[in-house]
N, C-alpha and C positions, 0 to 999 in steps of 0.2 A: 120538654124533658131533657135533662142533661145526658151526655154520652155515658157517664159512669153508673147511672141508675138502671135498675132492672124494673121493667114494667110489672104490674101486678100479675098479668097473665103469664109472663115469663117466670116469675117467682112461683106461681102455682104449678106451672109445668115442671119446673125443677123439683118441687116438693113431691108431686105425683110420681115423677120418675124415680126419685130416691125411695119412696115407699114401695114402688113396684120392685126395685132391685133388692130392697130389704126383705120383702116377702119371698122372692125367689131364693135368696141366700138362706133364709130361715127354713124354707121348705127343704132345701138340699141338706141342711144340717140335720133336720128330723129324719130324713130318709137314710142318710149315710153315716152319721157320726153319733147321734144321741143313743145312749144305752137304754135298755128297757126300764131299768130301775136305777135312779141316782142314789148316792149315799144319803142325801137329805130325805129322800122318800122313805128309806128304811128307818131313819131316825125319827121322822114324823110318826110313822106307824108304831114305833117302839118295838120292833121285831128284828131278829137276826136273819140274815140272808138265808142261812141253811134251814132255819125253822120255816121260813116262808116257802122255800123250795120244796120242803117235805109236805107242807100243807096244801100248796097249789103248784104242782109240778109244771103245768103248762102256762103259768102266768107270764113268764118272761117272753115266751114265744108269741103269746097273744098280744102283749103290749108292744112287741116289735112290729107286728102287723098294724096295730092301731096307729103307731107313730109313723109308719111308712105311708099309710093312707092319708093321715093328717098332713104330712109333709108334702105329699102330692097335691093335695088341695091347696095348700099355701103357695106352692110354686106355681100352680095353675092360675090362682088369683093374681099372683105377681105378674105373670105373663099378660093377663088381661089389663092390668093397670098400666104396665109398660106399653102395651099396644095402644091403649087409649091416649097415652101421653105422647108417644112418638109418631104415631101414624094416623089414628082414627079419632082424635080427640073431638068430642061433640061440641065444644065451644068454638071450634074453628069454622069459619064460613065454608070452607071447601071440603069438609070432612066427608060429605056424601059421595064425592067423586073417588074416594079411595077404596071403595068396596065395602061390602057389608061386614059387620062385626061378627056375625054368626059363625062363619068358618073358623075364625080365630078363636072364638069362645069355645067352639066344639073341640078343637085341637087342645086347647089349654085345659079344659075341664075333663077331658078324657083320661087324664093322668090319675086322678084320685081313685075311681072305681077300677080303672085298668091295673093299677098297682096292686089292688087287693086281689084281682083275678089272677095275677101272675105269681102271687105268693103261694108257695107249695103248702099244702095241708098235710098234716101227719097225724 
């Protein structure tokens, strides 16, 4: 193999790492930046924001919780993908010596229901 070529395993690791980073970034976007209703949501439903607010006053607050939990799940999945890529990848012969995946998966996936539990209810 030439020095400039990437092995198939190296390419797969980079692809997995990129997917993990993308999931973490997407989860952070859903948690912190994404509004409850986008303008295209209102256009698709064919309703004005004020009419929707009067018909369903708690919809925006509920959707905010939904997107926070969904973002936590995405970020947790991204942490797992990144962990598997950088430290505990199952196709590496030495992966068993790096410790079990369970503690990392527990920490990563604790975020989704944990974020719902931290959301104040009104």
